[in-house]
N, C-alpha and C positions, 0 to 999 in steps of 0.2 A: 658324614664331611659335604659338604653341595657347595657351590664354586662357580662365580661368573667370571666367564675366558671372554674378554675384548680382542679378538683377531679379522685379521681380513684372511678370505676365504682361499686367494690364493699365494697366498703368503707362506714360505716352506717352512720360515720360524714358527709361525703359526700352527701350520699343519701339525708339525712333528707332536704338540700339545695335544690336540685333538686326539692323534692317532695312540698316544699313552693313554689319555682318559678312555678311549674306546678300550683298547686292551686290559683295562683294568675294570671296565665295569662301571665308573665315577660318574654319577649324575653330575651334568653343568648346566648352566644358562649360558648362551651363545649369544652375544652382542656383535651385530658386523659393525665395522670400522674399516673405511675406506681411507688409506693412506692418500690414494689418488685425488681424491674427490675433497682433501683439507681436513678429516675426521681427529687426525692427530695432532692439529694445530689448534684445536677449541680449546677456550678457559679448560672448560670441565675435562677434558683428557688431559691436558699438560698438569692440573692437579694430581693425577694420580702418576704418570709420568713424563716428567720434564723433559725429556730426552726428545718426545713423541714419538715414540716407537713402538710396535705393537709386535710381540703380544703381550697384554697386561692381564693379573688374575687376580679378583678380588675374593675373598676368605671371608668366612662366617663374621669373623670379628673385625670387620675392616681393614684388615691386614693387606696391603697391597703389593705384589710381588712383579717385578718385571725381570729381562733379560731369560730369552728362551731356553737355555740349560740350566738354568736355576729353577725357573718353574718346573723340570722335567725331573731334575735330583729332589724336589721338595714333593713332588706325587709319586717317585719312585722310591721314595723312603720306605725300609720293611720289605718291600716287592721284592719279588725274582728277577726284576730288572738292574736291583743295587748289589754287586756282591760282597757278601760280608767278608769275606778275606782280607786285612788293608791294601795287600799288594795286588788283589785284583780290582779293588776299587780303585786303587791309583791308576792302573792301566787304564781304565774306562775314563778317568777324569782328564788322561792323558790326551786319549780321541776325543772324548769333547773340549777341552781346549784348542787340538789341530782343528774339529769342526768350525769355530768361531774364527778362528786366527788364521787358519790357511783353506779353507774347503770354501767357506760361504764368502769371502771376499773375491773369491774367484768363478766358482761357479755360479753361486748365487747373485752376485753383483750383475755378471753377464746375464743372467735371466731374467732376473728380472726389470734390467734396461733394455735386453734386445727382443723379451716377449709380453713384458706387464706394460710398460710405460709408451703410451702413444709416441712414434716419434723415436724412441728413447736410443735405438740403433744408431740412427743419422747422428743424434746428438751425442752419443759417447764414442764416435767410431774410431777416436785417436787413444781409447783405452783399450778396446776389442783384441787385441794382439798380445796385450800384457797381459788380460782373462785369460786368454787362451793358453798362454805358457805356464801359466801359474795351474791354471786348473787340470793339466798335465802332469804339472808337477804331483799336486794333490790326489789326483787317482793313480799315478802310479805308487806312491805311496800306501796308497790302500792295496793295489794289485797286488803289492810284495806282500802284505798281512793277510789278504785274502787267499793267497795263492797257500799257504801255511796251515790256516784256522780258517774253519767255518765261520765265524763271525769278528767282528774287528776286532775286540778283545779280547779274544781269546777262543775259548770251544765254547763258551756260554751267550745268549743272548742278553745284551744290558742296553741301557740308555742309550749309550753311544750308538748302536746298529738303527735305531730310531731317529738318531739326530742327525745322521748323516744320509739315511735313506732318502731324508725329505727333498733335500736338494738333487743327489745321485741321479735317482729315478727320474728326475726333469731334465736331465742335463742335454738331452736332445732339445729342448728349449732353449738353450743357451749354444746352439750348434754345435756340441760334444758328442762325439760316436763312441758309444759305450763298447761296440766291438772291438776296438783296439784294446780293451780291460776284458778279458772274456773270467778271470774271477771275479771282478768287479760285477758285471753284468750277469752271473750266477748267482751272487750274494743277494743283487736287486730282487731278482725271481724268486731265490729262499724268503727273504723276509718279505715279499706279498703273498707267498704262502702260507703265512704264519695265521692258526686259528686265530680271531678276532681281528683281525687287519682289517683296514679301511682304507678307500681312497681318499684322495685330496677333495674331492666333493662330496663327501660325507658329513653331513649334520646330525646333532644328535635330536632325538624327539623330544619335543616340550616337556618341561619335567613333569605337570601335571598329568600326561598318558603316561608316563614311565610307574606311576603310583599303582598299585592296585585296586583295584574299586571297592 
């Protein structure tokens, strides 16, 4: 399998897809898309994703996949990142839904406007208190779980860990101090120490460089 990933380098939703691809050792072509430059509003991009959001994945057969956690689920099928047990799988999915419904709309939105958008902190100053309150609730929920289990969905690493790690490890860019959440902080360090882990700045080598001579 080879694929094309359309992504913004500093986007956490895009990073988690690159992170999983790196862990799995899957080759892919990275196409840079800059949301702030208007790249996601061009006719070509909107033909792939009418919502104008990244990441977008194109498969060999021209199938287009959007929504970051749907992409993770597609890539993770049949790997150790997705439990085979139905209950364990459902618990993983619960945390993926939590990531998109509670975690990203607080920490992710705050980080985007406060650190990535020029002047965004001032533009969204009326929302900052609400973001902080919701971020505290989301991190408190994670803290309770991670005080009991080493990974967010239990005792084994799953897609949910990669999904939640993406924004959590950058919480400081949203003025959130993880020192208040020691189990979360330890989990962040544990994920970063995994074999195959790559940071947000990582980019794949061009595919022609990955082929044997």
